[in-house]
N, C-alpha and C positions, 0 to 999 in steps of 0.2 A: 302375238306380242303381249306379254304380261307387264303390267305397271304396278309398282307398289310405292306408296308414300309412307315414309317413316316419321313425318312431321317436319316442320320448318321448311327447309329447301332440299331435304334428303330424299332421293328417289332411286329405285332400282328398276332397270329395264331389262327384260329377258326375252330373247328370241333366238334360241340356239346358243348365242353368245350373250354375255351380260355386262351391263354398264351400271356402276354405282356413282352417284353424284352427290357431293356435299354432305357426307355423313357426319353426324355429331357423336361425341363421346360422353364422358362424365360431365354433366352440367350442374353438379351440386353446388359449385361455387357461385352460380347465378343468384342464389338466395341472399348472399352477402351484399348484392347490389339491388336488393328489393325486387328481383325478378322471379316470377313463378315459372317453373319449367317442370312439367310432369309427363312429357312424352316417354314411352317405354324405351329403354336402351336398345341399341341395334346390336343384335347378336352377330358374332363374327361370321362372315360368309365369303365363299370363294367367288370371285368375279374375274372377268377378263380385262376390264378397264376401270380405273378409278379416276374421277375428275374432281378437282378441288378448285372452286372459283376464287377463293381468297382465304387468307390466313387468320380467320376468326374461329373461336373454339366451337361454335355451333355449325361449322361447315368443314372442318379440316381434320377429322379424326381418321387418319389413314390407317390406324391400327385395326379398324373394324374390318378391313379387307384381308381375308386369309389367302394363303397360297402365294403366288407371285404375279400379281396383276401389273400391267403397265400403269404407272401413276403419272398423271399430268396435273401439276398444281401451280396456280398463280403464274401462268406463262402466256406469252403471246406468240403466235406463229402457226405454221402448218406442220402437223406431226403424223407420222405413220403410227398405226396402232393395230391391235389384233382385229378390230372391226373395220379397218380402213382409215382413211384420212380424217383427222380431227382438226378443225379450224378453231384456234383460240384467239379471240378478239379482245384487244386491250380496251378497258373502260374504267370508270371511276365509281367508287362507293359513295360519293357525295356530289354536291353541285359546285364544288370549288376545286375542280381538277385533282381530286384525290388528296388534298392537303389536310382534310379532317379525318377521314376514315381509311384512306389508302386506296390502292388499286383494286380492281375487280376484273375477272376474266369472264367473258361470254364464250361458251363452248357451243359449237355446232358440229353435228356428225350425222351419219346415216346408219340405220339399223333396221333390219327387216323390211327394207324397201321404203322406209319413211325418213324424212329429214327432221332432225330434232334441234332445238335451240334452247339452252338453259341460260337465263340471264344473270344467274347468281344474285348478288346483292347490288344490282344496278341502282345507283343513286342519282344519275344524271336526269335532268328534266326531259331530255329527248335524245334519241340516237343521232349521232352525226352522220352525214351522208356516207362517209367512208366506212363507218361501222356497219351501216345497213347494207352497203354493197358487199362487204366481206361476209356478212351473215348469209346473204342469198335467200333462196326460196325456203320457206319453213312450213312443214306440215304440223308439227307439234311444238308449242311454245310454253315453256315454264317461266312464269312471270311473277315477280314479287309484287304484292298489292297492299301490304299492311302499312305503308307510309313510314314515318319516322326516318330511319336511316336508308330507306329504299324508296322505290316508286310507290305511289299510293293512288287513291281514287282520282286525283286531279291530273296525274301524269301517265299512269299505266295505260289507260285506253288509247292514247295517241301512239304509244310504242307498239301496242298490239295492232293498231290500224296500219302502221308503217310496215309491219312484217307480214300482215295478212295470212296468218296461219289457219289451218283447218280445225285445229283443236287447241284450246287455251286451258292450261292447268295453273290456276292461281296457287301461290305458295307464300311463305313468309308473312303470315297474317295471324291475327289473334284467334285463338280457340280456347277451349276450357283448359288446355294444357299450358298455355303461355299467356303472359299478362302485359307485355310491353309494346304491342302493335295494335293496329286498328283491325276490326273484322272486315271481311271481304264485301259486305253488303253495298257500300257506297260505290265500290269499283264495279260490281255487277250491274248496278242501276245505271251508272254512267256508260258502260260498254253497250248495254242493250242487246246482248246476244242471248240465244237460247241457253239455259242453264240446266245441266243434269246433276242432281244432287244424289250421290251414291251412298249406299248404306255400309260400304266396306272401304278399307284403305287400300285394297288391291282390286284390279279390274283388268279385263281384256281390253286392249286399246282400240282395236279396229272398229268395233260397233259404236264408239263414241265420236268418230270422225265426222265433221261437217264438211263444208266447202270453204273456199277462200272468200266467196261472196257472203256466205252465211255460216260463220264458224260456230262451233259448240264450245261452251265452257263447262268443264267437268270439275265438280267439287267432290273430291274423295273424302270419306269420313275420316276424321282425325284418329290416328292410332290410339288405342286404349280407351276410346270413347264408349 
């Protein structure tokens, strides 16, 4: 199982079949809003499944996926896909029932014998019981930790604890490439789990796995660093 981080919340998972999640496109307009964005662009690539958690420009560049992948975007329900069933759980991008930043989809699926959960831009302070039940058991959790419009150091650790993954992959946080979020340090301190700081933005996933009682946090190197 190979994992690649493109920056922000964009990841590629490859294990015979491939899943691309929340790719971004041209972000040059961010400068007009005073936002630094210097992640390298994502070159077009062929994948089997493309998941888009919500319709913001740094998450929904479906044109990045070449070929004819199945695209699931901003949806809730249970869907058949080339990799098997995908569960899309309705959630919110803010603490006010989505009235500020709109809806967000949490995606869960299995690939290569592991269960994955990508929280997108979850902005709720905590998961509701029905959301946690729909997500089910999680091996690998992609969690936003940069605060602002999403979970941060004060809220993300409780969500991680509620799902008890074996591996935590922080995303959507400040790096040298973006300027509008908080760095992951406060989250890492609050979570108190073992942290693996990788020198590349791509890695084999299995050697990073911990246990549900003692999860590992993997910080991939920001692309272009």
